[in-house]
MARTI-590063 format. One record per residue (C-alpha): residue in one letter; x, y, z; residue number from 1. Coordinates in nm, 2 decimals, padded with zeros to 4 digits, always signed. Each point is the difference from the previous one (the first is absolute). Last residue first. Layout:
(site 'a',(X,Y,Z),NUM)
...
//
This chain:
(site 'a',(-02.26,-05.48,+02.78),321)
(site 'a',(-00.12,+00.27,+00.21),320)
(site 't',(+00.18,+00.34,+00.00),319)
(site 's',(-00.32,+00.25,-00.15),318)
(site 'r',(-00.22,-00.22,+00.24),317)
(site 't',(+00.16,+00.10,+00.32),316)
(site 'l',(+00.04,+00.37,-00.15),315)
(site 'r',(-00.38,-00.01,-00.05),314)
(site 'a',(-00.10,-00.16,+00.36),313)
(site 'g',(+00.24,+00.27,+00.09),312)
(site 'l',(-00.20,+00.30,-00.15),311)
(site 'd',(-00.34,-00.15,+00.11),310)
(site 'r',(+00.09,+00.00,+00.38),309)
(site 'a',(+00.17,+00.36,+00.00),308)
(site 'y',(-00.32,+00.08,-00.20),307)
(site 'e',(-00.20,-00.13,+00.34),306)
(site 'v',(+00.17,+00.20,+00.25),305)
(site 'l',(+00.08,+00.27,-00.21),304)
(site 'e',(-00.44,+00.00,-00.03),303)
(site 'v',(-00.01,-00.09,+00.32),302)
(site 'p',(+00.17,+00.30,+00.15),301)
(site 'a',(+00.20,-00.16,+00.24),300)
(site 'r',(+00.16,-00.25,+00.14),299)
(site 'v',(+00.28,-00.05,-00.25),298)
(site 't',(+00.26,-00.26,+00.10),297)
(site 'f',(+00.36,+00.05,-00.11),296)
(site 'e',(+00.33,-00.24,-00.06),295)
(site 'c',(+00.30,+00.24,-00.12),294)
(site 'd',(+00.09,+00.16,-00.34),293)
(site 'v',(-00.14,+00.33,+00.06),292)
(site 'l',(-00.12,+00.00,-00.41),291)
(site 'a',(-00.29,-00.20,+00.08),290)
(site 'l',(-00.16,+00.29,+00.22),289)
(site 'r',(+00.04,+00.20,-00.31),288)
(site 'v',(-00.14,-00.25,-00.23),287)
(site 'a',(-00.32,-00.01,+00.24),286)
(site 'l',(-00.05,+00.37,+00.08),285)
(site 'w',(+00.00,+00.02,-00.39),284)
(site 'e',(-00.31,-00.20,-00.07),283)
(site 'v',(-00.12,+00.14,+00.33),282)
(site 's',(-00.05,+00.31,-00.17),281)
(site 'd',(+00.16,+00.30,+00.23),280)
(site 't',(-00.21,+00.22,+00.26),279)
(site 's',(+00.10,-00.09,+00.25),278)
(site 'r',(-00.02,+00.01,+00.39),277)
(site 'h',(+00.33,-00.17,+00.12),276)
(site 'r',(+00.10,-00.27,+00.25),275)
(site 'l',(+00.31,-00.20,+00.01),274)
(site 'r',(+00.10,-00.27,+00.26),273)
(site 'c',(+00.32,-00.13,+00.03),272)
(site 's',(+00.23,-00.34,+00.09),271)
(site 't',(+00.40,-00.10,+00.04),270)
(site 'd',(+00.02,+00.16,+00.31),269)
(site 'g',(-00.34,+00.03,+00.13),268)
(site 't',(-00.34,+00.22,-00.05),267)
(site 'p',(+00.26,+00.26,-00.18),266)
(site 'v',(-00.29,+00.31,-00.16),265)
(site 'p',(+00.04,+00.06,-00.38),264)
(site 'a',(+00.09,+00.32,-00.12),263)
(site 'g',(-00.26,+00.20,-00.26),262)
(site 'l',(-00.14,-00.12,-00.30),261)
(site 'h',(+00.13,+00.34,-00.17),260)
(site 'a',(+00.37,-00.12,+00.04),259)
(site 'p',(-00.02,-00.29,-00.30),258)
(site 'l',(+00.08,-00.31,+00.19),257)
(site 'r',(+00.28,-00.22,+00.03),256)
(site 'a',(+00.24,+00.20,+00.25),255)
(site 'a',(-00.30,+00.03,+00.21),254)
(site 'v',(-00.01,-00.39,-00.01),253)
(site 'f',(+00.36,-00.09,+00.08),252)
(site 'e',(-00.02,+00.27,+00.26),251)
(site 'a',(-00.35,-00.12,+00.17),250)
(site 'p',(+00.19,-00.39,+00.04),249)
(site 'a',(-00.12,-00.25,-00.26),248)
(site 'e',(-00.28,-00.24,+00.09),247)
(site 'f',(-00.31,+00.28,-00.16),246)
(site 'e',(-00.32,+00.06,+00.14),245)
(site 'v',(-00.18,+00.20,-00.24),244)
(site 'e',(-00.33,+00.26,+00.11),243)
(site 'v',(-00.17,+00.22,-00.32),242)
(site 'd',(-00.27,+00.23,+00.14),241)
(site 'y',(-00.15,+00.05,-00.35),240)
(site 'e',(-00.14,+00.31,-00.18),239)
(site 'k',(-00.25,+00.02,-00.25),238)
(site 'r',(+00.09,+00.09,-00.34),237)
(site 's',(-00.18,+00.33,-00.09),236)
(site 'r',(+00.38,+00.16,-00.09),235)
(site 'k',(+00.04,-00.29,-00.25),234)
(site 's',(-00.17,+00.23,-00.29),233)
(site 'm',(+00.23,+00.26,+00.10),232)
(site 't',(+00.26,-00.19,-00.11),231)
(site 'a',(-00.08,-00.15,-00.29),230)
(site 'k',(-00.08,+00.34,-00.11),229)
(site 'l',(+00.38,+00.10,+00.14),228)
(site 'l',(+00.08,-00.26,-00.25),227)
(site 'e',(-00.14,+00.12,-00.27),226)
(site 'a',(+00.12,+00.32,+00.03),225)
(site 'g',(+00.33,-00.10,+00.02),224)
(site 's',(+00.03,-00.19,-00.30),223)
(site 'g',(-00.03,-00.39,-00.11),222)
(site 'm',(-00.02,-00.17,+00.30),221)
(site 'p',(+00.25,-00.22,+00.24),220)
(site 'l',(+00.22,+00.28,-00.16),219)
(site 'e',(+00.32,-00.07,-00.07),218)
(site 'r',(+00.29,+00.17,+00.23),217)
(site 'v',(+00.21,+00.30,-00.08),216)
(site 'e',(+00.35,-00.04,+00.07),215)
(site 'f',(+00.13,+00.23,+00.34),214)
(site 'r',(+00.19,+00.31,+00.03),213)
(site 'a',(+00.07,+00.17,+00.37),212)
(site 'g',(-00.04,+00.36,+00.02),211)
(site 't',(-00.20,+00.01,+00.29),210)
(site 'a',(-00.31,+00.18,-00.15),209)
(site 'f',(-00.15,+00.15,+00.32),208)
(site 'p',(-00.38,+00.00,+00.05),207)
(site 'e',(-00.07,+00.24,+00.32),206)
(site 's',(-00.37,-00.11,+00.08),205)
(site 'v',(-00.23,-00.25,-00.29),204)
(site 'r',(-00.36,-00.02,+00.14),203)
(site 'd',(-00.10,+00.29,-00.31),202)
(site 'v',(+00.18,-00.27,-00.23),201)
(site 'r',(-00.24,-00.32,+00.09),200)
(site 'f',(+00.27,-00.23,-00.09),199)
(site 't',(-00.05,-00.34,-00.19),198)
(site 'r',(+00.24,-00.31,+00.10),197)
(site 'w',(+00.18,-00.28,-00.16),196)
(site 'd',(+00.16,-00.27,+00.19),195)
(site 'e',(+00.29,-00.06,+00.25),194)
(site 'r',(-00.19,+00.19,+00.29),193)
(site 'g',(+00.31,+00.20,+00.08),192)
(site 'l',(+00.14,+00.07,-00.32),191)
(site 'd',(-00.34,+00.11,-00.15),190)
(site 'y',(+00.02,-00.06,-00.35),189)
(site 'a',(-00.21,+00.33,-00.13),188)
(site 'v',(-00.32,+00.20,-00.15),187)
(site 'l',(-00.02,+00.30,+00.17),186)
(site 'y',(-00.42,+00.13,-00.06),185)
(site 'w',(-00.12,+00.36,-00.03),184)
(site 'r',(-00.39,+00.11,+00.09),183)
(site 'w',(-00.26,+00.17,-00.22),182)
(site 'g',(+00.03,-00.08,-00.29),181)
(site 't',(+00.17,-00.40,+00.04),180)
(site 's',(+00.33,+00.17,-00.05),179)
(site 'v',(+00.30,-00.34,-00.04),178)
(site 'l',(+00.36,+00.15,+00.15),177)
(site 'r',(+00.20,-00.32,-00.15),176)
(site 'y',(+00.28,-00.29,+00.14),175)
(site 'p',(+00.15,+00.15,+00.32),174)
(site 'e',(+00.27,-00.24,+00.16),173)
(site 'v',(-00.14,+00.03,+00.35),172)
(site 'l',(+00.15,+00.05,+00.32),171)
(site 'r',(-00.29,+00.08,+00.26),170)
(site 'k',(-00.05,+00.11,+00.30),169)
(site 't',(-00.33,-00.03,+00.20),168)
(site 'e',(-00.24,+00.21,+00.21),167)
(site 'a',(-00.36,-00.18,+00.05),166)
(site 'g',(-00.30,+00.19,-00.06),165)
(site 'd',(-00.26,-00.18,-00.04),164)
(site 'g',(+00.03,+00.08,-00.34),163)
(site 'a',(+00.36,-00.01,-00.01),162)
(site 'r',(+00.28,+00.28,+00.04),161)
(site 'y',(+00.30,-00.07,-00.25),160)
(site 'g',(+00.32,+00.14,+00.08),159)
(site 'f',(+00.29,-00.06,-00.30),158)
(site 'r',(+00.30,-00.14,-00.18),157)
(site 'l',(+00.02,-00.02,-00.29),156)
(site 'k',(+00.25,-00.21,-00.26),155)
(site 'e',(+00.14,+00.12,-00.29),154)
(site 'r',(-00.14,-00.04,-00.31),153)
(site 'g',(+00.09,+00.36,-00.17),152)
(site 's',(-00.35,+00.05,-00.16),151)
(site 'v',(-00.17,-00.18,+00.31),150)
(site 'a',(+00.19,+00.19,+00.27),149)
(site 'g',(-00.04,+00.38,-00.20),148)
(site 'a',(-00.36,-00.12,+00.01),147)
(site 'i',(+00.00,-00.05,+00.36),146)
(site 'v',(+00.18,+00.29,+00.11),145)
(site 't',(-00.21,+00.21,-00.27),144)
(site 'l',(-00.37,-00.13,+00.17),143)
(site 't',(+00.13,+00.09,+00.36),142)
(site 'r',(+00.09,+00.32,-00.15),141)
(site 'p',(-00.27,+00.11,-00.11),140)
(site 'd',(-00.18,-00.03,+00.34),139)
(site 'i',(-00.26,-00.24,-00.03),138)
(site 't',(-00.39,+00.14,+00.06),137)
(site 'a',(-00.28,-00.32,+00.07),136)
(site 'g',(-00.24,-00.07,-00.25),135)
(site 'd',(-00.35,-00.08,+00.17),134)
(site 'g',(-00.19,+00.23,-00.25),133)
(site 'r',(-00.05,-00.22,-00.27),132)
(site 'v',(+00.15,+00.08,-00.34),131)
(site 'l',(-00.07,-00.24,-00.30),130)
(site 'p',(+00.20,+00.16,-00.28),129)
(site 'i',(-00.18,+00.00,-00.33),128)
(site 't',(+00.29,+00.00,-00.28),127)
(site 'a',(-00.12,+00.05,-00.34),126)
(site 'n',(+00.06,+00.35,+00.02),125)
(site 'q',(+00.35,+00.00,+00.12),124)
(site 'l',(+00.12,-00.22,-00.22),123)
(site 't',(-00.11,+00.19,-00.32),122)
(site 's',(+00.10,+00.29,+00.20),121)
(site 'v',(+00.35,-00.11,+00.05),120)
(site 'r',(+00.03,-00.21,-00.36),119)
(site 'h',(-00.10,+00.38,-00.10),118)
(site 'r',(+00.30,+00.19,+00.17),117)
(site 'l',(+00.22,-00.28,-00.15),116)
(site 'r',(-00.04,+00.09,-00.34),115)
(site 'n',(-00.02,+00.35,+00.03),114)
(site 'p',(+00.36,+00.04,+00.15),113)
(site 'l',(+00.02,+00.06,+00.33),112)
(site 'v',(+00.16,+00.30,+00.07),111)
(site 'q',(-00.30,+00.17,+00.22),110)
(site 'e',(-00.12,-00.29,+00.09),109)
(site 'l',(+00.26,-00.06,+00.29),108)
(site 'k',(+00.02,+00.36,+00.13),107)
(site 'a',(-00.41,-00.06,+00.05),106)
(site 'l',(+00.10,-00.31,+00.16),105)
(site 'a',(+00.18,+00.09,+00.22),104)
(site 'r',(-00.19,+00.30,+00.15),103)
(site 'v',(-00.29,-00.24,+00.05),102)
(site 's',(+00.21,-00.23,+00.14),101)
(site 'a',(+00.13,+00.22,+00.23),100)
(site 'e',(-00.36,+00.09,+00.16),99)
(site 'e',(-00.14,-00.32,+00.05),98)
(site 'v',(+00.33,-00.17,+00.16),97)
(site 'g',(+00.01,+00.12,+00.31),96)
(site 'e',(-00.17,-00.31,+00.13),95)
(site 'i',(-00.12,-00.20,-00.23),94)
(site 'a',(-00.37,-00.04,-00.02),93)
(site 'h',(-00.08,-00.01,-00.40),92)
(site 'g',(-00.06,+00.29,-00.21),91)
(site 'a',(+00.35,+00.12,-00.12),90)
(site 'g',(+00.15,-00.33,+00.05),89)
(site 'a',(-00.23,-00.12,-00.27),88)
(site 'r',(+00.13,+00.24,-00.24),87)
(site 'l',(+00.35,-00.03,+00.10),86)
(site 'g',(-00.02,-00.37,-00.06),85)
(site 'v',(-00.13,+00.06,-00.35),84)
(site 'a',(+00.25,+00.27,-00.02),83)
(site 'i',(+00.30,-00.23,+00.09),82)
(site 'a',(-00.16,-00.30,-00.21),81)
(site 'v',(+00.01,+00.18,-00.28),80)
(site 'a',(+00.35,+00.17,+00.01),79)
(site 'e',(+00.13,-00.30,+00.14),78)
(site 'e',(-00.13,-00.20,-00.36),77)
(site 'd',(+00.12,+00.24,-00.18),76)
(site 'd',(+00.38,-00.02,+00.07),75)
(site 'l',(+00.08,+00.26,+00.34),74)
(site 'l',(+00.32,+00.14,+00.00),73)
(site 'l',(-00.02,+00.22,+00.32),72)
(site 'p',(+00.24,+00.41,+00.02),71)
(site 'p',(+00.19,+00.08,+00.30),70)
(site 'm',(-00.14,+00.00,+00.34),69)
(site 'a',(+00.19,+00.28,+00.18),68)
(site 'a',(+00.26,-00.07,+00.27),67)
(site 'g',(+00.04,-00.35,-00.04),66)
(site 'a',(-00.15,-00.32,+00.08),65)
(site 'v',(+00.20,-00.31,-00.10),64)
(site 'l',(+00.05,-00.19,-00.34),63)
(site 'r',(+00.17,-00.33,-00.06),62)
(site 'y',(+00.29,-00.07,-00.07),61)
(site 'g',(+00.26,-00.34,+00.09),60)
(site 'g',(+00.18,-00.20,+00.24),59)
(site 'v',(-00.03,-00.33,+00.10),58)
(site 'a',(+00.36,-00.10,+00.00),57)
(site 'g',(+00.08,+00.30,+00.15),56)
(site 'k',(-00.05,+00.41,-00.08),55)
(site 't',(-00.36,+00.16,+00.01),54)
(site 'a',(-00.08,+00.33,-00.25),53)
(site 'e',(-00.25,+00.20,+00.00),52)
(site 'v',(-00.21,+00.19,-00.26),51)
(site 'p',(-00.14,+00.30,+00.10),50)
(site 'y',(-00.11,+00.15,-00.33),49)
(site 'g',(+00.06,+00.34,-00.08),48)
(site 'l',(+00.11,+00.01,-00.37),47)
(site 'd',(+00.37,-00.03,+00.15),46)
(site 'r',(-00.11,-00.33,+00.22),45)
(site 'l',(-00.11,-00.15,-00.33),44)
(site 'r',(+00.33,+00.11,-00.21),43)
(site 'd',(+00.16,-00.12,+00.31),42)
(site 'i',(-00.16,-00.39,-00.06),41)
(site 'd',(-00.01,+00.13,-00.33),40)
(site 'r',(+00.39,-00.04,+00.00),39)
(site 'r',(+00.03,-00.29,+00.22),38)
(site 'i',(-00.26,-00.25,-00.22),37)
(site 't',(+00.27,+00.12,-00.24),36)
(site 'r',(+00.25,-00.17,+00.19),35)
(site 't',(-00.21,-00.31,+00.05),34)
(site 's',(-00.03,-00.10,-00.36),33)
(site 'v',(-00.28,+00.05,-00.23),32)
(site 'a',(-00.27,-00.27,-00.07),31)
(site 'l',(-00.21,+00.23,+00.15),30)
(site 'r',(-00.19,-00.29,+00.20),29)
(site 'd',(+00.37,-00.12,+00.04),28)
(site 'a',(+00.13,+00.30,+00.15),27)
(site 'l',(-00.26,+00.03,+00.24),26)
(site 'e',(+00.08,-00.33,+00.12),25)
(site 's',(+00.37,+00.05,+00.02),24)
(site 'g',(-00.09,+00.33,+00.20),23)
(site 'p',(-00.18,-00.19,+00.25),22)
(site 'w',(-00.35,+00.19,+00.03),21)
(site 'e',(-00.14,+00.05,+00.39),20)
(site 'r',(-00.40,+00.00,-00.02),19)
(site 'p',(-00.36,+00.24,+00.00),18)
(site 't',(+00.02,-00.02,-00.41),17)
(site 'q',(+00.08,+00.36,-00.08),16)
(site 'l',(+00.36,-00.15,-00.10),15)
(site 'l',(-00.14,-00.19,-00.27),14)
(site 's',(-00.16,+00.30,-00.20),13)
(site 'l',(+00.30,+00.21,+00.13),12)
(site 'l',(+00.24,-00.24,-00.22),11)
(site 'n',(-00.25,-00.01,-00.28),10)
(site 'l',(-00.03,+00.37,-00.02),9)
(site 'l',(+00.37,+00.03,+00.02),8)
(site 'r',(+00.09,-00.23,-00.28),7)
(site 'v',(-00.29,+00.21,-00.24),6)
(site 'p',(+00.23,+00.30,+00.05),5)
(site 't',(+00.28,-00.15,-00.06),4)
(site 'd',(-00.10,-00.19,-00.35),3)
(site 't',(+00.26,-00.23,+00.05),2)
(site 'm',(-00.18,-00.39,+00.08),1)
//
């Protein structure tokens, strides 16, 4: 790629992705030498773009916050998405965003080409938002921190308040932000629960992107929106009072159970009991109990006792000669 202006625009487009780019990877992407990349980085800095360089085996380049906001590059799809989102934000209950959305939208639509302005209007006119009166307001910073962690594939820490008021600390691999039209939800893999979870963003507090990156896991279903729908449909499921006795020390069992199931209580030197109120499916509970890898007896609920019995019989039959 010998056209310097075009190459600089492509380099800037890559750097706008919220991640750190090794110089060698940028060189491969743009089909130039690493020396050319270093010169182009200097040119971007001269134009006011705050490009930070880090040294070391995993060092590279990334855009950081500067004293002033330089121009951003948007492709057609990104410009349409932002314009539609700003229009929605101007009328939705996101604390502090409505007025700012109107100002930003006015600036964006002023420079939108006619073809894109028409696409935005067509999409907006063809969409009827489902708005309810119980949508909670959200600090815009919460949304931007979460969105940045999703885009950058960074593990995210935050406090979370459940529907019953219980406060917990979470460490997750964020996958997607999903809007239902009156609430925002985060779809993420909860590392403490060892399972996919959805979180109401208005119940999230002090989100913090840790900087630790992760490889995106495969969703158990097609998309984040589908996972949210499935999760919401399960919330009408009744709760179970689970009681299980293990023939192993409490420390052994606790180390092999997801943290949200609670801590087993010792009943002897080599035995313990777990009591927990759960909304997890009996199928999932039965498999998780089996993975503890020790003898155990399910005392309650009846549904879990019956499923564990049927599962054991099925596994026995699968090994029959």
